[in-house]
Structures are given as C-alpha cells and as structure tokens.
N, C-alpha and C positions, 0 to 999 in steps of 0.2 A: 883851846883844844876842845873838839866836840866830844860829847859823851857817847858811850857805847849804846848800841841799839837796845830799845826796850822791847817788851813782848808785842807791843802794838806798832812799832816803827817798821818801815820797810827794810828789807835786806839790802836793796839797791835803790838809789834815788838820784834823780836829776831835777834840778830846779833852775829854769832859765839857762840851761847849759848851752854855751855857744863857743864855737871855734872858728876863727878866721885865719886864712893864710893869704897875706898880701892882697887883702881886699876880697878874696873869695870866701864865702861863708860855707864851711863844710858841715857845721851843725848849727842850727838856727833856733835858739831859745827853746830847747827841749825840756819838757816837763813829763816825768815818768816815774812811777813807783812800782817796784817788783817785790812781791811779798816773800817771806821766808818759806822755803820748801817748794816754791813754785818753779815750774819749767816754763820759761818764757821764750817764745820764738821771735827773733829780731830779723825782720825781712826787709828787702828792698834791693834795687839794682845796684851794680857797682857804682861807687861815687855818691851813694845816697847818704852817707854819714855813719853807717853802722860801726865800722872798725874804728873810726876816729872816736866815736862815743865810748866804745869799750876801752880804748887806750886811755881816755880821760878818767874813766872809772877806776882803772888799774893804777893811776898815778904815773903813767908813762909819758903823757903829754899834758901840758897845762892848758886849761880852758882860757878863752879870751874873756869870758863872762859867765856868770852863774856859778852853781855849785854842783859837784858830783860827790855822792856819799856812798860808802859801802859799809854796811853793818854799823851805821852811825858815825863812821870816821870820814872826815873830809879828805878826799883823795889827793888834793893839792897840798894841804898842810900836813897830812899824816900818811904819806905814801908808804912808809915802812910798815905801819900797822895794817894798812890795806893789803900789802903783799903777803903778810903773814897769814891772812885769813882767806885769800883769794887764789884760785887756780886758773890757769889760762892755757888753752890748747890752740895754737895758731893753725892756720890752714895747712902750712907745711911744717910738720913736726920735726924738730931737730934732736937727734940723739948721737952719741958717739958710736959709729957703726962697728968699730973694732973692739968694743967692749960688750960684755954679756948683758942680758936684761937685768940681772941682779946688780951688776956694777954700775949701770946707768942709774938705777933707782937709789943705790947707795950714795952716789954723787949728790942726788937731790936731798937725801936725808942729811948728809953732812952740811950742805948749804943751809939747811934749816936747823943746824946745830942740834941734831937729834943724837942722843947717846947711842953707843954701839949696839947694846942689847935691845934697846927700844927700836932702833933702826932695823935690825934683823927681823924682829917680830912683825914690824909694820910692812916690810917688804914682802915677807912670806904671805901675809894676809892679803896684800894688794894684788900680788900675782895670782893667788888663788881666786880672788874676787873677779878678775877679768879673764880667767881661764887660760893663763899662761904659765902655770906652775910647772908643767912638763918641759918647758923650754927655757927654764931659768938660767941655764949656763950657755945657751946658744947666743952667738954674736948677733947683735941687732941688725947688722948689715945683711944678714941672711933672712930677715923677717919680710913677710909680705906687707903691703900697705895696711891691710886690715889688722894684722898683728901689731904694727907700729901704732895704729890708732888706739888699740886696746892697751898697749904699753903706756901711751900718753895718759890714758885714764888711770892706769895704775900709778903713774907718777903723781897724779893729783891725789889719789887715795892715800898714798904714803904721807902726804903733807897734811891730810885731814882738814881741808878748808871748809869754810862756811858757805862760800859762793864759788861758782865755776863759770868761766866763759869759754864756750866752744865755738870756734870759727870753722864752718863747713866740715863738721866731724865725719860725714859719710861720703865726702867727695872722692870719686875714683874707686869705691869699694864694690865688690860683687854683692849679690842679694844676701848671701849668708853673712858677709861682713857687715852689711847695713843692719841686718836684724840683730846681730850681736851688740853693735854699738848703741842702737836704739834701746835695747833691753837694759844696757848699762846706764844710759841716761835716766831711764825711769827708776832704776834701782837707787841711783844717787839721791833722787828726790824722795822716793817712798820709804827706803830703808834707813837712810842716813840724814834725811831732812835737809839736804844740801840744796841751795838755790842755784838753778842752772839757767844760763842765758845761752840759747842756741842761735847763732847767726848762720843762715843757710839759704840757698836757693832751691833746695829740695823740698818743695811745698807739701807734697803728699806725706813725706816722712815727718816734717814738722807737725802736721796735723795729728799724726799718731801719738806724739809724746808730749806736746805742749798744752799747758792749761790755758794760756792766753798768748796772743801774738800782737806785735806792734809793726806797722808798716811805715818805713821811712821813704821819703822822696825829697831830693834836693835839700837834704839837711833838716827836713821837718818831719815830725811824726804826724802822718795824715790819718791814721786810724789805729785803734788799739781795743782789745777786748777778746772774748772768746770767739771762736769761729761762728757760733750760733748768733752772738750779738752783732757781729759784723754783717752776717747774711741778712738779719732782720733790718739793720740800718740801711743796707743797699736796697732791700726790697721795697722800702717806703719811698725811695727816690728814683730808682732806675728800673723798677719792674720786679715782679714776683715770678718765680718758676713754678708752673702748675703742670701736673701730669693728669691726663684724662683717659680713662678706659671706656670705650664706646663699642657696643655691638651694632653692626651695620655701618661701619666707617667706610667712607668713600672719598674721592677727590672733591666732590661737591661740598661735603661737610667741611673738609679742610679749607676750602676756599671761603666758606661762610664764616668759619672761625677767624680767618685773617681779616675779614671785614668788620668784626666786632670792635667798636670804639674802645681804645685803651690797650689793644693787642699789639705787641711789637714784633713777635715772630711766632711761627707755628711750624713744628717739625714732627713728622710721623716716624716712629721707630718701634718695632716689635708690637707689643700689645697696646702701648701708650702713645698718646699724642702729647708732645711737649709744647707748652705755650708760655711765652714770656709776655707778661701783661702787668698792668697796674693792679694793686690789691682789690680795688673796688669793682674790677671787671668780672670776677668769678660768677656772680649770678647771671650775667649776660652770656657767659660761655655756656652755662647749663641750658639757658633758654634757646641758644642757637642750636644746640644738639637736639633738643626736643622738637624745634620747628622743622628740622630736617628729617625727622622721623627716626632718629637714632635712639638707642637705649643707653642711658648714662649708667654705667656700672659703678664707677667710682671717680672721684676727683680729689687729688691730694697735692699738698705743697711739696715741692722738691727742694731739699736743702742744698744750698750752694756749697761746693767744695772750697777749700782754701785757695786752690789754684784759680777757680773761677772768680773768687773775691779779689784776689791779687790782680788778675788780668783786668778786671773792671776799674780798679784804681789807676792802672797805667795805660789803659786804652780808652777809658770812658771819661777822661778829664779830671777824675778825682785826684790824681797824683800831680797835677800841674801846679 
C-alpha cells in the first residue's frame, strides 16, 4: 500500500501511464505531476486521451501499464481511498431532477457516510458558496445549465475533497454562467487549497484560471508548462511574434520587411505592424525600417495566447 502524500509530493501523478484498447493506444506512457493547490488545464482534441487519463486517476478504469496516483494513493490498488478524496464533474452532470437541490446534496452526503447534523451544515455552506442558497428547495429539473454546473461544484464542496476533476465545466453556458464557474474554480484553489484539473476546449477560459496547462495529442503529452513557458518554447523553433510601431509606414516598407531573411509573415493592423520571425531577426527589422526612411517608435514582443499555442501544436506539426 502506498503512503499518503508528503508536503513535497505531487497531488496527482502519472508515471509511464498507459492504456490500450484492443491494440489501440489511448494513453501512451504519460509522465505528469500536478502540485497541490494548482489549477491545471488538460487540453487536446477529442480522442487525445484526456478523459481516459482522468478515469485512470479516479480508479474507474485500470491502466495497461504504469502508475496513477492521487495524493500518494495508487489509483488501481487503492480506488476507495482515491474516491474519498477526489471529486469529479463529468461533461454531462447527472442529478435527480425531481428532487430539490438540498435533497440531491443530502444524497451525496449520505453516500459519504456523513452524520445528519454534519451533512446539514455542509450542505448549507456549499449552497451558499456557489450562490444557490435562495433556491435550496427548488427542484433541480427547473435549474438552468449554469445553475446545474454550480450545483455540481456544491456537490464537490460537500464532500470536501483534496482534488477535483472538471470535464468541460463551462460548456453551453452564457457569459454570466461562465464567469461564475471560473470564479468558483479559482476559489477552490485559492481559498481551500484544492487541486483542480480542468479538461476543456475553451482555451481563453482555461488561460484565465489555470496555473499550468498540458496538451495531449494521440495519447501523448506533447507540451506542458505555463502559457509563457510554452510561448517561449515555440518562439525558439517556429518564430517570434513582434509588433512594430513606425511613423511613415507605407506599402513599400511592408514589402521590405517581408524580404528580411528570417521573416515568416507581415501584417499591418491599426498602429502596429505584426511580424512573425525568428528571434535573431529583430535587429534586421529595425535596419529595414531605417533604410526605408521610417521612424521606429517601438518594437515589442507579442505574447502568444493559449489558443495560438494550441493551434501551432495541431497545425504546425508539433502534435503529430
């Protein structure tokens, strides 16, 4: 039996984690460590292995090889211990529609063998936490999708887990619903120290709340790190995004910039000229501006968004 997590051990860990189905490799020797209190974005197209990995961490499917651990517990050998400390919100949240919010949460509390007085207090705190205290007696069948998502997070809060897995938590929500759910994800980490894994295609939203991200493709982890780290890594191999502000800009200058060795693309928009180029090209860009009689006001690196990083991995060959 594995020992509980120490202060320095990861909250969630995969070592050589592999899953095969009749010869198809769904997860291919995954190595990943997620720290305590971290919000980790798990990204990748459908079929990339994200959900299969989560199910192995939860002890809901057995790996073909390697080890999955949650808070130091082996998910295969100690699935009950993992289930006691882990919460899971699938893409399609299931509740009893003919029961009230309170009675749905009470069912969860009883499954976790929580005494009545303790369950009542936990349910009240959880509903207040997610902003559903005013609809405690309303049947869940009358809830909007956003309210159901918040109730799912309340369901987790009642259980008081150490780690939480959320699968597409903002899918189908309006902007207000999205903002509420993203705020709750941040609060789970910041206020309660819960480790949160967010599996999502909503890249802009992931970038708002996640400390780090991992990108899966064909069962393999092709990249992991902060958005800034991934942007720097791509900048050294696929070009840097540079914005140039020039007084006296004209088509001749744009054409000259396109001819600079190392430049991949040039696009003019508003005050700035956006240039995709190799990092060593910046001095030559400045020289091209001066040679054309332009006044270089400023030149700055443009940070890649998570969406741009993701697209590069799946359109630029990195995800193959």
